[in-house]
PyMOL Python script that loads the backbone (N, CA, C, O; Angstrom):
from pymol import cmd

cmd.read_pdbstr("""\
ATOM      1  N   MET A   1     136.757 217.988 259.142  1.00  0.00           N
ATOM      2  CA  MET A   1     136.251 219.144 257.996  1.00  0.00           C
ATOM      3  C   MET A   1     134.509 219.920 258.227  1.00  0.00           C
ATOM      4  O   MET A   1     133.540 219.161 258.247  1.00  0.00           O
ATOM      5  N   LYS A   2     134.349 221.161 258.355  1.00  0.00           N
ATOM      6  CA  LYS A   2     133.766 221.660 258.324  1.00  0.00           C
ATOM      7  C   LYS A   2     132.995 221.962 256.885  1.00  0.00           C
ATOM      8  O   LYS A   2     133.677 222.165 255.880  1.00  0.00           O
ATOM      9  N   PRO A   3     131.360 221.987 256.816  1.00  0.00           N
ATOM     10  CA  PRO A   3     131.019 222.753 255.576  1.00  0.00           C
ATOM     11  C   PRO A   3     131.107 223.369 255.389  1.00  0.00           C
ATOM     12  O   PRO A   3     131.351 224.023 256.403  1.00  0.00           O
ATOM     13  N   VAL A   4     131.113 224.270 254.121  1.00  0.00           N
ATOM     14  CA  VAL A   4     131.261 225.590 253.063  1.00  0.00           C
ATOM     15  C   VAL A   4     130.015 226.107 253.138  1.00  0.00           C
ATOM     16  O   VAL A   4     129.020 225.463 252.806  1.00  0.00           O
ATOM     17  N   ARG A   5     129.980 227.345 253.595  1.00  0.00           N
ATOM     18  CA  ARG A   5     128.085 227.915 253.078  1.00  0.00           C
ATOM     19  C   ARG A   5     129.054 229.234 252.161  1.00  0.00           C
ATOM     20  O   ARG A   5     129.912 230.102 252.326  1.00  0.00           O
ATOM     21  N   PHE A   6     128.172 228.606 251.136  1.00  0.00           N
ATOM     22  CA  PHE A   6     128.181 229.954 249.926  1.00  0.00           C
ATOM     23  C   PHE A   6     126.857 231.031 250.089  1.00  0.00           C
ATOM     24  O   PHE A   6     125.636 230.880 250.036  1.00  0.00           O
ATOM     25  N   LEU A   7     127.847 232.305 250.338  1.00  0.00           N
ATOM     26  CA  LEU A   7     126.746 233.579 250.460  1.00  0.00           C
ATOM     27  C   LEU A   7     125.819 233.454 248.688  1.00  0.00           C
ATOM     28  O   LEU A   7     126.432 233.032 247.707  1.00  0.00           O
ATOM     29  N   GLU A   8     124.434 233.871 248.609  1.00  0.00           N
ATOM     30  CA  GLU A   8     123.759 233.613 247.665  1.00  0.00           C
ATOM     31  C   GLU A   8     124.393 233.717 246.487  1.00  0.00           C
ATOM     32  O   GLU A   8     124.433 232.891 245.575  1.00  0.00           O
ATOM     33  N   GLU A   9     125.305 235.679 246.622  1.00  0.00           N
ATOM     34  CA  GLU A   9     126.075 235.778 245.446  1.00  0.00           C
ATOM     35  C   GLU A   9     126.859 235.157 244.830  1.00  0.00           C
ATOM     36  O   GLU A   9     126.909 235.088 243.602  1.00  0.00           O
ATOM     37  N   ALA A  10     127.564 234.632 245.602  1.00  0.00           N
ATOM     38  CA  ALA A  10     128.536 233.749 245.235  1.00  0.00           C
ATOM     39  C   ALA A  10     128.332 232.649 244.675  1.00  0.00           C
ATOM     40  O   ALA A  10     129.118 232.145 243.873  1.00  0.00           O
ATOM     41  N   GLN A  11     126.620 231.859 245.241  1.00  0.00           N
ATOM     42  CA  GLN A  11     126.521 230.397 244.626  1.00  0.00           C
ATOM     43  C   GLN A  11     125.938 231.166 243.301  1.00  0.00           C
ATOM     44  O   GLN A  11     126.309 230.556 242.298  1.00  0.00           O
ATOM     45  N   GLU A  12     125.240 232.172 243.019  1.00  0.00           N
ATOM     46  CA  GLU A  12     125.038 232.495 241.690  1.00  0.00           C
ATOM     47  C   GLU A  12     126.086 232.662 240.963  1.00  0.00           C
ATOM     48  O   GLU A  12     126.000 232.246 239.807  1.00  0.00           O
ATOM     49  N   GLU A  13     127.264 233.251 241.358  1.00  0.00           N
ATOM     50  CA  GLU A  13     128.298 233.090 240.383  1.00  0.00           C
ATOM     51  C   GLU A  13     128.832 232.138 240.153  1.00  0.00           C
ATOM     52  O   GLU A  13     129.113 232.025 238.960  1.00  0.00           O
ATOM     53  N   PHE A  14     129.131 231.331 240.781  1.00  0.00           N
ATOM     54  CA  PHE A  14     129.304 230.040 240.282  1.00  0.00           C
ATOM     55  C   PHE A  14     128.706 229.008 239.375  1.00  0.00           C
ATOM     56  O   PHE A  14     129.351 228.256 238.644  1.00  0.00           O
ATOM     57  N   LEU A  15     127.081 229.065 239.532  1.00  0.00           N
ATOM     58  CA  LEU A  15     126.634 228.895 238.951  1.00  0.00           C
ATOM     59  C   LEU A  15     126.282 229.182 237.183  1.00  0.00           C
ATOM     60  O   LEU A  15     126.047 228.430 236.238  1.00  0.00           O
ATOM     61  N   ALA A  16     126.390 230.625 237.342  1.00  0.00           N
ATOM     62  CA  ALA A  16     126.683 231.276 236.288  1.00  0.00           C
ATOM     63  C   ALA A  16     128.040 230.879 235.354  1.00  0.00           C
ATOM     64  O   ALA A  16     127.856 231.063 234.151  1.00  0.00           O
ATOM     65  N   GLN A  17     129.080 230.477 235.647  1.00  0.00           N
ATOM     66  CA  GLN A  17     130.367 230.310 235.502  1.00  0.00           C
ATOM     67  C   GLN A  17     130.385 228.667 234.726  1.00  0.00           C
ATOM     68  O   GLN A  17     130.918 228.330 233.668  1.00  0.00           O
ATOM     69  N   VAL A  18     129.616 227.881 235.674  1.00  0.00           N
ATOM     70  CA  VAL A  18     129.193 226.562 235.235  1.00  0.00           C
ATOM     71  C   VAL A  18     128.536 226.458 233.741  1.00  0.00           C
ATOM     72  O   VAL A  18     128.921 225.810 232.768  1.00  0.00           O
ATOM     73  N   THR A  19     127.438 227.299 233.897  1.00  0.00           N
ATOM     74  CA  THR A  19     126.550 227.112 232.817  1.00  0.00           C
ATOM     75  C   THR A  19     127.315 228.004 231.597  1.00  0.00           C
ATOM     76  O   THR A  19     126.813 227.879 230.480  1.00  0.00           O
ATOM     77  N   TYR A  20     128.498 228.901 231.724  1.00  0.00           N
ATOM     78  CA  TYR A  20     128.989 229.567 230.793  1.00  0.00           C
ATOM     79  C   TYR A  20     130.025 228.755 229.902  1.00  0.00           C
ATOM     80  O   TYR A  20     130.102 228.763 228.674  1.00  0.00           O
ATOM     81  N   TYR A  21     131.008 227.866 231.056  1.00  0.00           N
ATOM     82  CA  TYR A  21     132.045 226.947 230.849  1.00  0.00           C
ATOM     83  C   TYR A  21     131.091 225.944 229.835  1.00  0.00           C
ATOM     84  O   TYR A  21     131.295 226.054 228.626  1.00  0.00           O
ATOM     85  N   GLU A  22     130.270 225.174 230.206  1.00  0.00           N
ATOM     86  CA  GLU A  22     129.444 224.436 229.381  1.00  0.00           C
ATOM     87  C   GLU A  22     128.965 224.920 228.214  1.00  0.00           C
ATOM     88  O   GLU A  22     128.933 224.012 227.383  1.00  0.00           O
ATOM     89  N   GLU A  23     128.607 225.875 227.816  1.00  0.00           N
ATOM     90  CA  GLU A  23     127.976 226.588 226.468  1.00  0.00           C
ATOM     91  C   GLU A  23     129.263 226.540 225.618  1.00  0.00           C
ATOM     92  O   GLU A  23     129.171 226.307 224.413  1.00  0.00           O
ATOM     93  N   GLN A  24     130.734 226.801 226.336  1.00  0.00           N
ATOM     94  CA  GLN A  24     132.009 227.035 225.764  1.00  0.00           C
ATOM     95  C   GLN A  24     132.096 225.521 225.116  1.00  0.00           C
ATOM     96  O   GLN A  24     132.383 225.302 223.939  1.00  0.00           O
ATOM     97  N   GLN A  25     131.790 224.506 226.121  1.00  0.00           N
ATOM     98  CA  GLN A  25     132.515 222.911 225.409  1.00  0.00           C
ATOM     99  C   GLN A  25     132.182 222.384 226.402  1.00  0.00           C
ATOM    100  O   GLN A  25     132.424 222.651 227.579  1.00  0.00           O
ATOM    101  N   LYS A  26     131.488 221.448 225.839  1.00  0.00           N
ATOM    102  CA  LYS A  26     130.499 220.541 226.558  1.00  0.00           C
ATOM    103  C   LYS A  26     131.788 219.692 227.541  1.00  0.00           C
ATOM    104  O   LYS A  26     132.914 219.390 227.147  1.00  0.00           O
ATOM    105  N   GLY A  27     131.214 219.459 228.850  1.00  0.00           N
ATOM    106  CA  GLY A  27     131.862 218.903 229.843  1.00  0.00           C
ATOM    107  C   GLY A  27     132.955 219.829 230.815  1.00  0.00           C
ATOM    108  O   GLY A  27     133.319 219.454 231.930  1.00  0.00           O
ATOM    109  N   LEU A  28     133.473 221.322 230.056  1.00  0.00           N
ATOM    110  CA  LEU A  28     134.154 222.395 230.665  1.00  0.00           C
ATOM    111  C   LEU A  28     133.244 222.632 231.967  1.00  0.00           C
ATOM    112  O   LEU A  28     133.705 222.490 233.099  1.00  0.00           O
ATOM    113  N   GLY A  29     132.044 222.967 231.738  1.00  0.00           N
ATOM    114  CA  GLY A  29     131.579 223.085 233.393  1.00  0.00           C
ATOM    115  C   GLY A  29     131.371 222.573 234.381  1.00  0.00           C
ATOM    116  O   GLY A  29     131.160 223.052 235.495  1.00  0.00           O
ATOM    117  N   GLY A  30     131.446 220.919 233.817  1.00  0.00           N
ATOM    118  CA  GLY A  30     131.818 219.891 235.203  1.00  0.00           C
ATOM    119  C   GLY A  30     132.901 220.204 235.625  1.00  0.00           C
ATOM    120  O   GLY A  30     132.985 220.509 236.815  1.00  0.00           O
ATOM    121  N   ARG A  31     134.256 220.230 234.654  1.00  0.00           N
ATOM    122  CA  ARG A  31     135.401 220.601 234.658  1.00  0.00           C
ATOM    123  C   ARG A  31     135.361 221.482 236.139  1.00  0.00           C
ATOM    124  O   ARG A  31     135.176 220.856 237.182  1.00  0.00           O
ATOM    125  N   PHE A  32     135.481 222.450 236.154  1.00  0.00           N
ATOM    126  CA  PHE A  32     135.166 224.014 236.544  1.00  0.00           C
ATOM    127  C   PHE A  32     134.799 223.638 237.996  1.00  0.00           C
ATOM    128  O   PHE A  32     135.388 223.785 239.067  1.00  0.00           O
ATOM    129  N   SER A  33     133.169 222.896 237.513  1.00  0.00           N
ATOM    130  CA  SER A  33     132.807 222.378 238.909  1.00  0.00           C
ATOM    131  C   SER A  33     133.544 221.925 239.961  1.00  0.00           C
ATOM    132  O   SER A  33     133.752 222.450 241.054  1.00  0.00           O
ATOM    133  N   GLN A  34     133.932 220.843 239.485  1.00  0.00           N
ATOM    134  CA  GLN A  34     134.870 220.264 240.184  1.00  0.00           C
ATOM    135  C   GLN A  34     135.925 220.761 240.929  1.00  0.00           C
ATOM    136  O   GLN A  34     136.162 220.670 242.134  1.00  0.00           O
ATOM    137  N   SER A  35     136.670 221.431 239.803  1.00  0.00           N
ATOM    138  CA  SER A  35     137.687 222.345 240.375  1.00  0.00           C
ATOM    139  C   SER A  35     137.566 223.272 241.463  1.00  0.00           C
ATOM    140  O   SER A  35     138.433 223.776 242.178  1.00  0.00           O
ATOM    141  N   VAL A  36     136.097 223.417 241.443  1.00  0.00           N
ATOM    142  CA  VAL A  36     136.075 224.496 242.531  1.00  0.00           C
ATOM    143  C   VAL A  36     135.525 223.966 243.932  1.00  0.00           C
ATOM    144  O   VAL A  36     135.712 224.503 245.024  1.00  0.00           O
ATOM    145  N   GLU A  37     134.819 222.821 243.675  1.00  0.00           N
ATOM    146  CA  GLU A  37     134.577 221.497 244.693  1.00  0.00           C
ATOM    147  C   GLU A  37     135.952 221.096 245.615  1.00  0.00           C
ATOM    148  O   GLU A  37     136.141 221.217 246.826  1.00  0.00           O
ATOM    149  N   MET A  38     136.806 220.586 244.572  1.00  0.00           N
ATOM    150  CA  MET A  38     138.286 220.768 245.107  1.00  0.00           C
ATOM    151  C   MET A  38     138.897 221.620 246.271  1.00  0.00           C
ATOM    152  O   MET A  38     139.304 221.238 247.369  1.00  0.00           O
ATOM    153  N   ALA A  39     138.839 223.202 245.596  1.00  0.00           N
ATOM    154  CA  ALA A  39     139.568 223.814 246.101  1.00  0.00           C
ATOM    155  C   ALA A  39     138.570 224.245 247.377  1.00  0.00           C
ATOM    156  O   ALA A  39     139.204 224.606 248.369  1.00  0.00           O
ATOM    157  N   THR A  40     137.616 224.259 247.466  1.00  0.00           N
ATOM    158  CA  THR A  40     136.760 224.451 248.569  1.00  0.00           C
ATOM    159  C   THR A  40     136.625 223.278 249.454  1.00  0.00           C
ATOM    160  O   THR A  40     136.457 223.648 250.616  1.00  0.00           O
ATOM    161  N   ALA A  41     136.637 222.183 249.339  1.00  0.00           N
ATOM    162  CA  ALA A  41     137.194 221.365 250.370  1.00  0.00           C
ATOM    163  C   ALA A  41     138.337 221.422 250.875  1.00  0.00           C
ATOM    164  O   ALA A  41     138.418 221.206 252.084  1.00  0.00           O
ATOM    165  N   LEU A  42     139.282 221.656 250.286  1.00  0.00           N
ATOM    166  CA  LEU A  42     140.837 222.738 250.721  1.00  0.00           C
ATOM    167  C   LEU A  42     140.624 223.556 251.885  1.00  0.00           C
ATOM    168  O   LEU A  42     141.198 223.528 252.973  1.00  0.00           O
ATOM    169  N   ALA A  43     139.777 224.225 251.500  1.00  0.00           N
ATOM    170  CA  ALA A  43     139.494 225.120 252.223  1.00  0.00           C
ATOM    171  C   ALA A  43     138.827 225.026 253.938  1.00  0.00           C
ATOM    172  O   ALA A  43     139.117 225.400 255.074  1.00  0.00           O
ATOM    173  N   SER A  44     137.904 224.362 253.301  1.00  0.00           N
ATOM    174  CA  SER A  44     137.056 223.571 254.669  1.00  0.00           C
ATOM    175  C   SER A  44     138.170 222.265 255.124  1.00  0.00           C
ATOM    176  O   SER A  44     137.731 221.116 255.093  1.00  0.00           O
ATOM    177  N   ALA A  45     138.739 222.363 255.289  1.00  0.00           N
ATOM    178  CA  ALA A  45     139.583 220.833 255.846  1.00  0.00           C
ATOM    179  C   ALA A  45     141.078 221.728 256.403  1.00  0.00           C
ATOM    180  O   ALA A  45     141.837 221.441 257.328  1.00  0.00           O
ATOM    181  N   HIS A  46     141.114 222.723 255.574  1.00  0.00           N
ATOM    182  CA  HIS A  46     142.786 223.025 256.358  1.00  0.00           C
ATOM    183  C   HIS A  46     142.546 224.922 256.033  1.00  0.00           C
ATOM    184  O   HIS A  46     143.252 225.618 255.304  1.00  0.00           O
ATOM    185  N   PRO A  47     141.383 225.344 256.811  1.00  0.00           N
ATOM    186  CA  PRO A  47     141.041 226.604 256.803  1.00  0.00           C
ATOM    187  C   PRO A  47     141.993 227.955 256.500  1.00  0.00           C
ATOM    188  O   PRO A  47     141.685 228.914 255.793  1.00  0.00           O
ATOM    189  N   LYS A  48     142.958 227.792 257.075  1.00  0.00           N
ATOM    190  CA  LYS A  48     144.117 228.968 256.933  1.00  0.00           C
ATOM    191  C   LYS A  48     145.350 228.684 255.966  1.00  0.00           C
ATOM    192  O   LYS A  48     146.325 229.418 255.808  1.00  0.00           O
ATOM    193  N   LEU A  49     145.072 227.336 255.291  1.00  0.00           N
ATOM    194  CA  LEU A  49     145.936 227.331 254.196  1.00  0.00           C
ATOM    195  C   LEU A  49     145.947 228.231 253.131  1.00  0.00           C
ATOM    196  O   LEU A  49     146.886 228.254 252.336  1.00  0.00           O
ATOM    197  N   GLY A  50     144.512 229.340 253.007  1.00  0.00           N
ATOM    198  CA  GLY A  50     144.098 230.099 251.914  1.00  0.00           C
ATOM    199  C   GLY A  50     145.475 231.155 252.118  1.00  0.00           C
ATOM    200  O   GLY A  50     146.217 231.170 253.100  1.00  0.00           O
ATOM    201  N   SER A  51     145.548 231.790 251.216  1.00  0.00           N
ATOM    202  CA  SER A  51     145.984 232.714 250.764  1.00  0.00           C
ATOM    203  C   SER A  51     145.810 234.028 251.790  1.00  0.00           C
ATOM    204  O   SER A  51     144.845 234.711 251.448  1.00  0.00           O
ATOM    205  N   PRO A  52     146.504 234.535 252.948  1.00  0.00           N
ATOM    206  CA  PRO A  52     145.516 236.008 253.676  1.00  0.00           C
ATOM    207  C   PRO A  52     145.421 236.600 252.251  1.00  0.00           C
ATOM    208  O   PRO A  52     146.149 236.401 251.278  1.00  0.00           O
ATOM    209  N   TRP A  53     144.303 237.400 252.393  1.00  0.00           N
ATOM    210  CA  TRP A  53     144.053 238.693 251.371  1.00  0.00           C
ATOM    211  C   TRP A  53     143.143 239.774 252.099  1.00  0.00           C
ATOM    212  O   TRP A  53     143.247 239.900 253.319  1.00  0.00           O
ATOM    213  N   LYS A  54     142.308 240.509 251.417  1.00  0.00           N
ATOM    214  CA  LYS A  54     141.862 241.721 251.612  1.00  0.00           C
ATOM    215  C   LYS A  54     140.688 241.848 252.524  1.00  0.00           C
ATOM    216  O   LYS A  54     139.753 241.108 252.219  1.00  0.00           O
ATOM    217  N   LEU A  55     140.491 242.683 253.672  1.00  0.00           N
ATOM    218  CA  LEU A  55     138.827 242.543 254.115  1.00  0.00           C
ATOM    219  C   LEU A  55     138.862 241.229 255.165  1.00  0.00           C
ATOM    220  O   LEU A  55     137.807 240.702 255.518  1.00  0.00           O
ATOM    221  N   ARG A  56     139.831 240.874 255.511  1.00  0.00           N
ATOM    222  CA  ARG A  56     140.116 239.089 256.738  1.00  0.00           C
ATOM    223  C   ARG A  56     139.536 238.225 256.138  1.00  0.00           C
ATOM    224  O   ARG A  56     138.901 237.359 256.740  1.00  0.00           O
ATOM    225  N   THR A  57     139.683 238.295 253.976  1.00  0.00           N
ATOM    226  CA  THR A  57     139.261 236.866 254.318  1.00  0.00           C
ATOM    227  C   THR A  57     140.627 236.507 253.423  1.00  0.00           C
ATOM    228  O   THR A  57     141.683 237.136 253.367  1.00  0.00           O
ATOM    229  N   ARG A  58     140.225 235.237 252.724  1.00  0.00           N
ATOM    230  CA  ARG A  58     141.687 234.524 252.674  1.00  0.00           C
ATOM    231  C   ARG A  58     140.969 234.069 251.170  1.00  0.00           C
ATOM    232  O   ARG A  58     139.770 234.248 250.958  1.00  0.00           O
ATOM    233  N   ARG A  59     141.948 233.426 250.122  1.00  0.00           N
ATOM    234  CA  ARG A  59     141.987 232.653 249.102  1.00  0.00           C
ATOM    235  C   ARG A  59     142.977 231.295 248.178  1.00  0.00           C
ATOM    236  O   ARG A  59     144.160 231.115 247.890  1.00  0.00           O
ATOM    237  N   VAL A  60     141.559 230.503 247.956  1.00  0.00           N
ATOM    238  CA  VAL A  60     142.483 229.564 247.531  1.00  0.00           C
ATOM    239  C   VAL A  60     141.679 229.371 245.803  1.00  0.00           C
ATOM    240  O   VAL A  60     140.600 229.723 245.327  1.00  0.00           O
ATOM    241  N   PHE A  61     143.028 228.539 245.214  1.00  0.00           N
ATOM    242  CA  PHE A  61     142.553 228.877 243.444  1.00  0.00           C
ATOM    243  C   PHE A  61     142.191 227.507 243.038  1.00  0.00           C
ATOM    244  O   PHE A  61     142.852 226.512 243.334  1.00  0.00           O
ATOM    245  N   PRO A  62     140.880 227.510 242.199  1.00  0.00           N
ATOM    246  CA  PRO A  62     140.697 226.224 241.531  1.00  0.00           C
ATOM    247  C   PRO A  62     142.046 226.242 240.496  1.00  0.00           C
ATOM    248  O   PRO A  62     142.765 227.145 240.065  1.00  0.00           O
ATOM    249  N   LYS A  63     142.013 224.928 240.344  1.00  0.00           N
ATOM    250  CA  LYS A  63     143.083 224.368 239.451  1.00  0.00           C
ATOM    251  C   LYS A  63     143.029 224.913 237.910  1.00  0.00           C
ATOM    252  O   LYS A  63     141.943 225.432 237.648  1.00  0.00           O
ATOM    253  N   ASP A  64     143.551 224.909 237.313  1.00  0.00           N
ATOM    254  CA  ASP A  64     143.167 225.377 235.631  1.00  0.00           C
ATOM    255  C   ASP A  64     142.045 226.520 235.287  1.00  0.00           C
ATOM    256  O   ASP A  64     141.378 226.364 234.265  1.00  0.00           O
ATOM    257  N   PHE A  65     141.884 227.351 235.887  1.00  0.00           N
ATOM    258  CA  PHE A  65     140.770 228.068 235.778  1.00  0.00           C
ATOM    259  C   PHE A  65     141.518 229.825 236.542  1.00  0.00           C
ATOM    260  O   PHE A  65     142.385 229.946 237.408  1.00  0.00           O
ATOM    261  N   PRO A  66     140.793 230.863 235.831  1.00  0.00           N
ATOM    262  CA  PRO A  66     141.464 232.097 236.295  1.00  0.00           C
ATOM    263  C   PRO A  66     140.566 232.695 237.298  1.00  0.00           C
ATOM    264  O   PRO A  66     140.182 233.862 237.221  1.00  0.00           O
ATOM    265  N   PHE A  67     140.204 231.799 238.336  1.00  0.00           N
ATOM    266  CA  PHE A  67     139.581 232.098 239.727  1.00  0.00           C
ATOM    267  C   PHE A  67     139.838 232.374 240.536  1.00  0.00           C
ATOM    268  O   PHE A  67     140.999 231.994 240.687  1.00  0.00           O
ATOM    269  N   SER A  68     139.532 232.853 241.309  1.00  0.00           N
ATOM    270  CA  SER A  68     139.742 232.691 243.396  1.00  0.00           C
ATOM    271  C   SER A  68     138.781 232.481 243.938  1.00  0.00           C
ATOM    272  O   SER A  68     137.715 232.875 243.465  1.00  0.00           O
ATOM    273  N   ILE A  69     138.849 231.732 245.210  1.00  0.00           N
ATOM    274  CA  ILE A  69     137.128 231.369 246.134  1.00  0.00           C
ATOM    275  C   ILE A  69     137.865 232.438 247.154  1.00  0.00           C
ATOM    276  O   ILE A  69     138.968 232.341 247.692  1.00  0.00           O
ATOM    277  N   VAL A  70     136.917 233.455 247.235  1.00  0.00           N
ATOM    278  CA  VAL A  70     137.061 234.572 248.435  1.00  0.00           C
ATOM    279  C   VAL A  70     136.460 234.105 250.038  1.00  0.00           C
ATOM    280  O   VAL A  70     135.289 234.388 250.291  1.00  0.00           O
ATOM    281  N   TYR A  71     137.194 233.479 250.959  1.00  0.00           N
ATOM    282  CA  TYR A  71     136.164 233.242 251.826  1.00  0.00           C
ATOM    283  C   TYR A  71     136.644 234.204 253.139  1.00  0.00           C
ATOM    284  O   TYR A  71     137.349 235.212 253.078  1.00  0.00           O
ATOM    285  N   ARG A  72     136.124 233.664 254.187  1.00  0.00           N
ATOM    286  CA  ARG A  72     136.433 233.758 255.169  1.00  0.00           C
ATOM    287  C   ARG A  72     136.333 233.024 256.187  1.00  0.00           C
ATOM    288  O   ARG A  72     135.307 232.350 256.108  1.00  0.00           O
ATOM    289  N   ILE A  73     137.131 232.759 257.459  1.00  0.00           N
ATOM    290  CA  ILE A  73     137.124 232.024 258.485  1.00  0.00           C
ATOM    291  C   ILE A  73     135.817 232.510 259.425  1.00  0.00           C
ATOM    292  O   ILE A  73     135.799 233.668 259.843  1.00  0.00           O
ATOM    293  N   GLU A  74     134.795 231.640 259.720  1.00  0.00           N
ATOM    294  CA  GLU A  74     133.893 232.321 260.425  1.00  0.00           C
ATOM    295  C   GLU A  74     133.745 231.252 261.947  1.00  0.00           C
ATOM    296  O   GLU A  74     134.122 230.090 261.801  1.00  0.00           O
ATOM    297  N   PRO A  75     133.377 231.537 262.902  1.00  0.00           N
ATOM    298  CA  PRO A  75     133.509 230.545 263.972  1.00  0.00           C
ATOM    299  C   PRO A  75     132.647 228.980 263.623  1.00  0.00           C
ATOM    300  O   PRO A  75     132.978 227.924 264.161  1.00  0.00           O
ATOM    301  N   THR A  76     131.808 229.073 262.892  1.00  0.00           N
ATOM    302  CA  THR A  76     131.115 227.863 262.728  1.00  0.00           C
ATOM    303  C   THR A  76     131.256 227.295 261.473  1.00  0.00           C
ATOM    304  O   THR A  76     131.071 226.079 261.502  1.00  0.00           O
ATOM    305  N   GLU A  77     131.520 227.748 260.375  1.00  0.00           N
ATOM    306  CA  GLU A  77     132.232 227.416 258.924  1.00  0.00           C
ATOM    307  C   GLU A  77     132.891 228.316 258.253  1.00  0.00           C
ATOM    308  O   GLU A  77     132.995 229.340 258.927  1.00  0.00           O
ATOM    309  N   PRO A  78     133.533 228.424 256.916  1.00  0.00           N
ATOM    310  CA  PRO A  78     134.174 228.713 256.117  1.00  0.00           C
ATOM    311  C   PRO A  78     132.912 229.136 255.167  1.00  0.00           C
ATOM    312  O   PRO A  78     132.110 228.390 254.605  1.00  0.00           O
ATOM    313  N   VAL A  79     133.005 230.945 255.161  1.00  0.00           N
ATOM    314  CA  VAL A  79     132.296 231.353 254.353  1.00  0.00           C
ATOM    315  C   VAL A  79     132.585 231.741 252.845  1.00  0.00           C
ATOM    316  O   VAL A  79     133.564 232.477 252.720  1.00  0.00           O
ATOM    317  N   VAL A  80     132.148 231.510 252.062  1.00  0.00           N
ATOM    318  CA  VAL A  80     132.144 231.818 250.454  1.00  0.00           C
ATOM    319  C   VAL A  80     132.075 232.963 250.095  1.00  0.00           C
ATOM    320  O   VAL A  80     130.966 233.026 249.565  1.00  0.00           O
ATOM    321  N   PHE A  81     132.738 234.351 250.004  1.00  0.00           N
ATOM    322  CA  PHE A  81     131.846 235.595 249.208  1.00  0.00           C
ATOM    323  C   PHE A  81     131.854 235.357 247.994  1.00  0.00           C
ATOM    324  O   PHE A  81     130.807 234.870 247.570  1.00  0.00           O
ATOM    325  N   ALA A  82     132.570 235.505 247.350  1.00  0.00           N
ATOM    326  CA  ALA A  82     132.969 234.976 245.424  1.00  0.00           C
ATOM    327  C   ALA A  82     133.476 233.976 244.957  1.00  0.00           C
ATOM    328  O   ALA A  82     134.049 233.029 245.497  1.00  0.00           O
ATOM    329  N   ILE A  83     133.285 234.171 244.081  1.00  0.00           N
ATOM    330  CA  ILE A  83     134.183 233.212 242.710  1.00  0.00           C
ATOM    331  C   ILE A  83     134.348 233.774 242.172  1.00  0.00           C
ATOM    332  O   ILE A  83     133.533 233.992 241.275  1.00  0.00           O
ATOM    333  N   ALA A  84     135.730 234.608 242.270  1.00  0.00           N
ATOM    334  CA  ALA A  84     136.102 235.609 241.535  1.00  0.00           C
ATOM    335  C   ALA A  84     137.047 235.936 240.309  1.00  0.00           C
ATOM    336  O   ALA A  84     138.222 235.889 240.674  1.00  0.00           O
ATOM    337  N   HIS A  85     136.932 236.193 239.223  1.00  0.00           N
ATOM    338  CA  HIS A  85     137.312 236.032 238.263  1.00  0.00           C
ATOM    339  C   HIS A  85     138.532 236.827 238.429  1.00  0.00           C
ATOM    340  O   HIS A  85     138.470 237.815 239.161  1.00  0.00           O
ATOM    341  N   PHE A  86     139.787 236.485 237.765  1.00  0.00           N
ATOM    342  CA  PHE A  86     141.267 237.436 238.186  1.00  0.00           C
ATOM    343  C   PHE A  86     140.866 238.924 237.216  1.00  0.00           C
ATOM    344  O   PHE A  86     141.585 239.918 237.322  1.00  0.00           O
ATOM    345  N   ARG A  87     139.746 238.915 236.364  1.00  0.00           N
ATOM    346  CA  ARG A  87     140.001 240.387 235.806  1.00  0.00           C
ATOM    347  C   ARG A  87     138.936 240.949 236.228  1.00  0.00           C
ATOM    348  O   ARG A  87     138.573 241.916 235.559  1.00  0.00           O
ATOM    349  N   ARG A  88     138.089 240.573 237.426  1.00  0.00           N
ATOM    350  CA  ARG A  88     137.470 241.332 237.457  1.00  0.00           C
ATOM    351  C   ARG A  88     138.009 242.337 238.858  1.00  0.00           C
ATOM    352  O   ARG A  88     138.952 241.909 239.523  1.00  0.00           O
ATOM    353  N   ARG A  89     137.471 243.428 239.170  1.00  0.00           N
ATOM    354  CA  ARG A  89     138.149 244.407 240.021  1.00  0.00           C
ATOM    355  C   ARG A  89     138.178 243.427 241.427  1.00  0.00           C
ATOM    356  O   ARG A  89     137.255 242.836 241.989  1.00  0.00           O
ATOM    357  N   PRO A  90     139.338 243.494 241.686  1.00  0.00           N
ATOM    358  CA  PRO A  90     139.378 242.995 242.985  1.00  0.00           C
ATOM    359  C   PRO A  90     138.428 242.517 244.164  1.00  0.00           C
ATOM    360  O   PRO A  90     138.191 241.330 244.389  1.00  0.00           O
ATOM    361  N   THR A  91     137.861 243.682 244.961  1.00  0.00           N
ATOM    362  CA  THR A  91     137.089 243.626 245.896  1.00  0.00           C
ATOM    363  C   THR A  91     135.440 243.853 245.416  1.00  0.00           C
ATOM    364  O   THR A  91     134.581 244.010 246.284  1.00  0.00           O
ATOM    365  N   TYR A  92     135.250 243.854 244.625  1.00  0.00           N
ATOM    366  CA  TYR A  92     133.968 244.059 244.094  1.00  0.00           C
ATOM    367  C   TYR A  92     132.624 243.991 244.778  1.00  0.00           C
ATOM    368  O   TYR A  92     131.568 244.618 244.693  1.00  0.00           O
ATOM    369  N   TRP A  93     133.231 242.651 245.720  1.00  0.00           N
ATOM    370  CA  TRP A  93     132.309 241.697 247.059  1.00  0.00           C
ATOM    371  C   TRP A  93     132.038 241.962 248.211  1.00  0.00           C
ATOM    372  O   TRP A  93     131.315 241.465 249.074  1.00  0.00           O
ATOM    373  N   ARG A  94     132.899 243.060 248.115  1.00  0.00           N
ATOM    374  CA  ARG A  94     132.761 243.723 249.477  1.00  0.00           C
ATOM    375  C   ARG A  94     131.670 244.244 250.377  1.00  0.00           C
ATOM    376  O   ARG A  94     131.732 244.251 251.606  1.00  0.00           O
ATOM    377  N   HIS A  95     130.653 244.684 249.636  1.00  0.00           N
ATOM    378  CA  HIS A  95     129.858 244.762 250.695  1.00  0.00           C
ATOM    379  C   HIS A  95     128.446 243.446 251.146  1.00  0.00           C
ATOM    380  O   HIS A  95     127.293 243.581 251.554  1.00  0.00           O
ATOM    381  N   ARG A  96     129.212 242.367 250.842  1.00  0.00           N
ATOM    382  CA  ARG A  96     128.427 241.558 250.732  1.00  0.00           C
ATOM    383  C   ARG A  96     128.830 240.906 252.270  1.00  0.00           C
ATOM    384  O   ARG A  96     129.899 241.274 252.757  1.00  0.00           O
ATOM    385  N   ARG A  97     127.940 239.901 253.063  1.00  0.00           N
ATOM    386  CA  ARG A  97     127.670 239.938 254.218  1.00  0.00           C
ATOM    387  C   ARG A  97     126.990 239.013 254.920  1.00  0.00           C
ATOM    388  O   ARG A  97     126.780 239.181 256.122  1.00  0.00           O
TER     389      ARG A  97
END
""", "prot")
cmd.dss("prot")
cmd.show_as("cartoon", "prot")
cmd.util.cbc("prot")
cmd.orient("prot")
């Protein structure tokens, strides 16, 4: 299993959502974090398992939350471009490299 690298913007999105959910209900931020970690571990262990998507990326979906983890398989590691809420514009992250 290769380590997963988060782009800085994706890491910031992740942390912002953890904080948001924790403010909504104690423990919910931790559940969101665990769900994202499980989904990224799956993407790391089986990179081609994620649904093919736009701009040569793939997506995996954290359980119980309205988000997708957008990643690309790079030669050395999977790279997460976004932790994208379903209601956001679909490719708002496309400028990220």
